[in-house]
N, C-alpha and C positions, 0 to 999 in steps of 0.2 A: 329629112336631111339634117345632119348635125354639123356644127362648126365649133371650133375651139375659140372661146372668148377669154381674153386677158383683160382684167379690169384693175386699174390702179386706184387705190383708195387713200383718203386722208381721214384721220380720226373723226373730226367734227364736220367735215364737208362732204363726205360720201365719195362717190366715184368721180374722179377727175379726168380720166380718159379710159377708153375701151378700144381694143383692136380685135379683129376677127381673123382666124387662120383656118386652113383646111386640115391641119394635123397638129398634135402636141409638139412633135419634133420641129415643125416650122415655127411654132410660137417660141419655143426655147431658143432656136437659132436666132430669131429676130431679137429677143431680149438680150442674148449674149453679145450681139453686135451693136447694140444701142450705146451712144455715148453716156458716160456715167451721169451727167447732169440731167438726162431724161428723167431720172428718178429723184431729183431734188424735190423735197416736199411730199414725197410719196411715203406712206407708212406701211402699206401692204399691197400685195398682188394676189388676186384670185384667178386661178386658171381652171376653166371648166368646159366640158362639152355641153353645148346648148342646142336643143332641137329647134329648128326654125319653124316647123309646122305646129308643134304643140307647146313649145316653151319649156319642156322638161330640162332639168339642170343636173349635171353629174360632175361634182368637184373632182379635179385632178390634183391640185395642190393649192395651198394657201400659204403664201410666203410673207415673212416680215422683211421689210426693206430698211437698211441702215445706210444712208448716204452721208458722206463727209466731204465738205469743201476743202480743197487743198491743191497742191501742185504735185502730182495730178489729183483730180477729184476721184473718189473711190466709192464703190457701192458694194454692199455685202447682202446676200439674200440668206435668210434663215427660215427653217421650218421647225415647228414644234413637234417634238417626239414625245407622245403621251406615255410611252413605256418608260423612257428615261426621265420624264418630267423635266426636260430641258430643251433648249434650242440646238439644232444642228445646222451648220453652214450648208447651204444648198448650192450645188454647182450644176450647170446645165450640161 
């Protein structure tokens, strides 16, 4: 059995929270509906299929997170494009 794991990471602290979902679509839906301050202090998100029985790992996306305090708070997700050698804004 496989589940989708979303892990939020900080540079020097490692994983700060992890959530499991039954599909990538449900993971993206949940991320899209989170308040922006959920991502305060988060540097990146790893989204991957993880097998419960053998621990195999298949990365779906690795996103850079840019959170800005303000009125309103904002969060931008970016994904590295190796062909363009630059970040692209990621939308769910």
